[in-house]
Structures are given as structure tokens and as C-alpha cells.
N, C-alpha and C positions, 0 to 999 in steps of 0.2 A: 457438625459436618460429618457426613457418613461416606467419606471418600472411598475407603477401602472396600466397604460392602458393595458399592456400585462398581468399582473397578474390577473386583473379582467376579461379580455377577455378569458383567459384560464380557469378560474374557471367557468364562465358562459357557455362556450362551453362544458366543461365536464358535467355540470349539464344538459345541453340541450341533450347531446348524451346519457346520462345514466338515468335510472329511479331511482334516489337517493331518497329514501322515508324518510330518516332521516335528521336531521339538519346538516349543514356543518359549518365549521369554517376555515378561512385562517390564516396562521401564517407567519409572516415576521420576519426574524432575521437579524439584522444589527450589525456590529462590534461596532459601536458607533453612536450616534445620528446625528453627522455631516454628515454622509454618506447617510442619508435618502433622498430619492428622493424629489425634491421640487415641483413637479407637483401634489400637493394634493388637490387643490381647487375644481376641478370638481368631486372629489371622496370623499369629506369630510364626507358626511353622512355614506358612506360605511366604510371608514377608522376608523371613530369614533364610529361605531356600535359594538355590542358585537360579531359580525361575524368575525372581524379581530383583531388579537392579534399581537402587535409589541413588539419585544424584542430588547434591546440594550445590547450587551454582556458586554461592559465595565462598565455598571451600575449595573450588577448583583453582588451580594456580593460573596466574596471568601468563599469557603466551602459549596457552594450550592450542589446540587445533582451531582453525577458522570457525568451524561449527560451534564449538564451545564459546569462542569469543563473541559470536553473533548472539548466542543465548544470553551471555553476560551483558551485552548491550541492551537487551530487552529489559532486564531487571535493574540496570544501572540507575543510580539516583540521577535526577534531572541535571544536577550540577556537573556530573561526570559524563553524561551521555554523548554530548557533542565531542568532547575530547576523545572518548573511546571510538567514536565513529571516525574521527580523523586518523587515529592510529591504525584502524583496520584497513584503510584505503591502500597504503603502500604494501601492506601484507598481502592483500588480494592480488596486487600486481605481481608481487614476487612469487607467491606460492601457486598461483593458477596461471598456467600458460594459455589456457583456452580463453579467448576473448569473450565468447558468449557467456561462459561461467563468470568471468569478471564482471560483465555488464549486469548479469542477474543479481550478483551479490551487492553491487553498487546500488541497484534499484532497491534491494531489500533494506540496505542501510538507510537509504533516503526515506523509504516507507516507514521504517521503525521510528526514525526521528520525527517525521511529520506527525505521526500519531502520538508519539511519546511527548513531544514538545510543541503542543499547539500554540503556545504563547510566543514561540520563536518565529520570526518572520521568514518568509520564503527566501529573502535575500541572504539572511544569515545562514540558512541551510545550504544555499547555493555557494556561499563563500567558502564553505569547508571542502567543496569539491573543486578540483581544477576545472577550467572551462571545458576541456575535452571530455573529462569524466562526466560532467553534468550533461553535456549535449548527447551523451550516449544513453542516459537513463530514460526509462519509459515515461516517467513523470514529465521530464523536459519535453520529450517528443510529443506527448499528448497535449501539453500546454501550448507548444508551438503550433500543432495542427488546429487546436481550438482557436488560437489567435488568427491563424490564416482563414479559417472558416468564418469567424466573426467578421473579419475584414472583407471577405468576399460578399457576405450577406449585406454588410453596410454599403458596400460599393454598388451592389445590385439595387438596393433600396434607393440610394441617392440618384442613380440613373433613372429609375422608374419615376421618382418624384419630379425630376427635372423634365421629364417628357410630358407631364400632365398639361402644362400651358399649351403646348403644340397640339395635343389631342383635343383640348377645349376649343382651340381655333378651328378645328375640323368639325365643330358643332356636335361633338359627342357629349352625352350627359354623364353625370358622376357614376351612375351604375355601370354604364358601358365601359368607361375608363377603368373602373375598379376591376371589372371582370377581365378586361384585356390585359391589364398589368398584374393580375392576381394580388390585388390589394383590398383592404377594407374600404368601404365607402367613406368612413370617417377619416382615413388617411388621405384620401383624395380631397375631401373638404378642407382639412387642415392645410394641405399643400397650397390650395388656391387662396386661402386666407393669408398666408405668409407673403404673398406677392404684393 
């Protein structure tokens, strides 16, 4: 893996293409020290300078800032991820007075867990949130809106299908009914066969 060569290439290309007048600093975040790229010899001065900060998430203490805790949630083993998510929720409420920020972090936790734990059912993820927290998340709001939209569409379709016999009684053919109700001809045929 040639991480550092690409990392520094992109930094220096960016610096070349922009007129950055202030100092810069690069940050590298590793889940653990053993993952760090081994190709450090030719970049030693840069890596060990004050320009580059390297963080190893497993070495950071528990109870650090919310941001660090969120990063630790991402790399947490599957067995601990749900528990870490549960522990973060009260911290978010206590440390962030802004409701919008609280909601955004709750959504981030839920998103991390959905992607990190695809084998965990939605009900299990919902169970970790209190009902009011869950109802505030974007995932819940989107699912609720999708459900409402599907219900509306199903209701509209049922009403259209129920009106087909009356339209047939007016001596309209299948094509005319399909066009008037914005249905496929096959849907009209199937509805008449059910009667």
C-alpha cells in the first residue's frame, strides 16, 4: 500500500493549485497502530514534523470528546457497537444543548449502526433509541413518509380498480378505461376477471 506517497502528493498538489497563505496540517487517523503504512522511511521528516498528526483510535481513552467517540463507534467490533451506540445517546443529550446537533448525531449513530450491523434487524436498532429519539431521526422520518406514500398509492389504486365495473357499465372499452384512470390495460383486464 502506498498511502503516504499518495497522501503527500495530494497535499502538495492542492498547495500548488491554490494560493493557501496560512499554515497547513495533515491528519491521518488509523483504527490501530498495526494498520499504519510501513513505507515511512522516505517520508520520515514530514511524518515526524508538526505538520502531520497521526491518531490511533484504539489508543484514545474512553470518554474522550463526542467526535472521538463517534470515530471509535465506526471501528468498534460488532459485539460492542450497539453498546457503544447506547452509551453515546445520553452523552449527546447532556453535552449538546442544540437540538438540531443532537438530532444530527443521533442520525449519524443510526446510520453507522445500519451499515456496520446489516444482520441486526431494524427493530433491534430502534430498540436502542427511546421512541422520541427515534422519531426525530431522518431514517425514521423517511421511512414514515415512504409508508404514507405507499399507502396513498395503494388507496388510489384500489379506488381506481373499484371504479372499473361502473365504467364498463357506461359501455367504455378497456383502452378507454385504462387511459381515463391512468392504468395499464392489463390492470383493467385483471380487475374485470376478479369479479
